[in-house]
C-alpha positions in Angstrom: 23.8 128.0 -106.9 26.6 125.4 -106.2 28.1 125.6 -102.7 31.6 126.3 -104.2 30.2 129.3 -106.1 28.4 130.5 -102.9 31.6 130.1 -100.9 33.4 132.1 -103.6 31.0 135.0 -103.2 31.1 134.9 -99.4 34.9 135.0 -99.2 35.2 137.8 -101.8 32.4 139.8 -100.1 33.9 139.4 -96.6 37.4 140.3 -97.9 36.0 143.4 -99.5 33.9 144.3 -96.4 37.1 144.3 -94.4 39.0 146.3 -97.0 41.5 143.5 -97.5 43.3 143.0 -100.8 44.0 139.4 -101.9 47.6 139.9 -100.9 46.5 141.1 -97.4 44.3 138.0 -97.0 47.1 135.7 -98.2 49.5 137.2 -95.7 47.1 136.9 -92.7 45.7 133.4 -93.6 48.8 131.7 -95.0 46.8 130.7 -98.1 48.5 131.6 -101.3 47.2 134.6 -103.3 46.7 132.3 -106.3 44.5 129.9 -104.3 42.5 132.8 -102.9 41.9 133.9 -106.5 40.8 130.4 -107.5 38.4 130.1 -104.6 36.9 133.6 -105.2 36.4 132.6 -108.9 34.8 129.3 -107.9 37.5 127.4 -109.7 38.6 125.4 -106.5 36.7 123.4 -104.0 38.4 124.4 -100.8 39.2 121.9 -98.0 38.1 122.3 -94.4 41.6 123.1 -93.3 41.9 125.8 -96.0 38.5 127.3 -95.1 39.5 127.3 -91.4 42.6 129.4 -92.2 40.5 131.8 -94.4 37.7 132.1 -91.9 40.1 133.0 -89.0 41.7 135.7 -91.2 38.3 137.0 -92.1 37.3 137.3 -88.5 34.6 134.6 -88.6 34.1 131.0 -87.6 34.2 128.2 -90.2 30.5 127.7 -89.4 29.7 131.3 -90.2 31.6 131.2 -93.4 29.9 128.0 -94.7 26.5 129.0 -93.4 26.6 132.4 -95.0 27.0 130.6 -98.3 23.5 129.0 -97.7 21.9 131.5 -95.4 18.5 130.2 -94.3 15.5 132.5 -93.5 13.6 132.4 -90.3 14.1 131.0 -86.8 13.6 127.3 -87.5 15.9 125.2 -89.5 14.4 121.9 -90.7 16.8 119.0 -90.8 16.0 118.4 -94.5 16.9 122.1 -95.3 20.1 122.3 -93.3 23.1 123.1 -95.5 25.6 120.2 -95.6 29.2 120.7 -96.7 31.7 117.9 -97.3 35.4 118.4 -97.3 36.7 117.1 -100.7 40.0 116.0 -99.1 38.8 114.0 -96.1 35.1 113.3 -96.4 34.5 115.4 -93.2 30.9 116.4 -93.4 29.4 119.3 -91.5 25.7 120.3 -91.1 24.7 123.7 -89.8 22.1 123.0 -87.1 21.5 126.5 -85.9 18.8 128.5 -87.8 20.9 131.6 -88.5 24.5 132.7 -88.3 25.7 135.7 -86.4 23.6 134.8 -83.3 25.0 134.2 -79.8 25.2 130.4 -80.4 26.1 128.2 -83.3 25.6 124.5 -83.4 27.2 122.3 -86.0 26.9 118.5 -86.4 30.0 116.8 -87.9 30.5 113.3 -89.3 34.2 112.4 -89.4 34.9 109.3 -91.5 37.2 106.5 -90.1 40.8 107.4 -90.4 40.1 111.0 -91.3 42.0 114.0 -89.7 41.1 117.6 -90.1 43.4 120.2 -88.6 42.9 124.0 -88.0 45.3 126.7 -87.0 44.9 128.6 -83.7 43.4 131.6 -85.5 40.3 129.5 -86.2 39.6 129.5 -82.4 40.8 133.1 -81.6 37.4 134.7 -81.1 35.1 131.9 -80.1 34.2 129.8 -77.0 34.2 126.2 -78.3 32.8 122.9 -76.9 32.7 119.5 -78.6 30.1 116.9 -77.6 30.7 113.4 -79.0 27.4 111.8 -80.1 28.7 108.5 -81.7 32.1 106.8 -82.0 35.5 107.9 -80.7 37.2 111.2 -81.4 40.9 112.0 -80.8 41.2 115.8 -80.4 44.6 117.3 -80.4 44.7 120.8 -78.8 48.2 122.1 -79.1 50.5 119.5 -77.4 47.6 117.9 -75.5 45.5 115.0 -76.8 42.0 114.3 -75.6 40.4 110.9 -76.2 36.6 111.3 -76.3 33.9 108.7 -76.5 30.1 109.0 -77.0 28.6 111.3 -74.3 31.9 113.1 -73.6 32.1 116.9 -73.8 35.3 118.9 -74.1 35.6 122.7 -73.5 38.5 124.1 -75.5 41.1 126.2 -73.7 43.1 129.2 -75.1 43.4 129.2 -78.9 45.9 126.7 -80.2 46.3 124.7 -83.4 43.8 121.8 -83.2 43.1 118.6 -85.0 40.0 116.3 -85.1 41.1 112.7 -85.7 39.0 109.6 -86.1 41.4 106.7 -85.3 38.6 104.1 -85.4 37.0 102.0 -88.1 33.5 103.5 -87.8 32.4 107.1 -88.3 32.5 109.6 -85.4 29.6 112.0 -85.1 29.9 115.1 -82.8 28.3 118.4 -82.1 30.3 121.6 -82.0 28.9 124.5 -80.0 30.4 127.9 -80.6 29.8 131.3 -79.0 31.6 134.5 -79.7 34.2 135.5 -77.1 33.9 138.9 -75.7 
């Protein structure tokens, strides 16, 4: 099954699980009802920003949403079997590192191409504790009005939920690890 089709099933199933109509989801996510319909029918390849808005409205992290589309079995995830998703708009590439979703900790490896920017609304961060560890390159992370310049080896703990953007201002790819835990 293509990832777009699997994402379609996950979004539709989670929306139904929460008892939300497409109109309810559109209202809470800021994504048009028409686009939600296209995503749920597998007719549109959603961007990272759009999936971030939907995941927040569905009460899950972006990692959980994408990983549910390619749910692994077992407690070990081999690197060759890890689901990789690429944002069609920016080339942002995320790989689920953690073996399963829904556990106490999620690890996600991200490659952000030179010049790319991926922004997420505050709702994306509303129910998670979030840290970013830069592995290679330089990352400019905008957290509300504050900008953090991060180099390889730097680790940032996010504050209260705010709109955020991952920006690679450099000429080489930036690779970083995102660690997420559910807030209590």
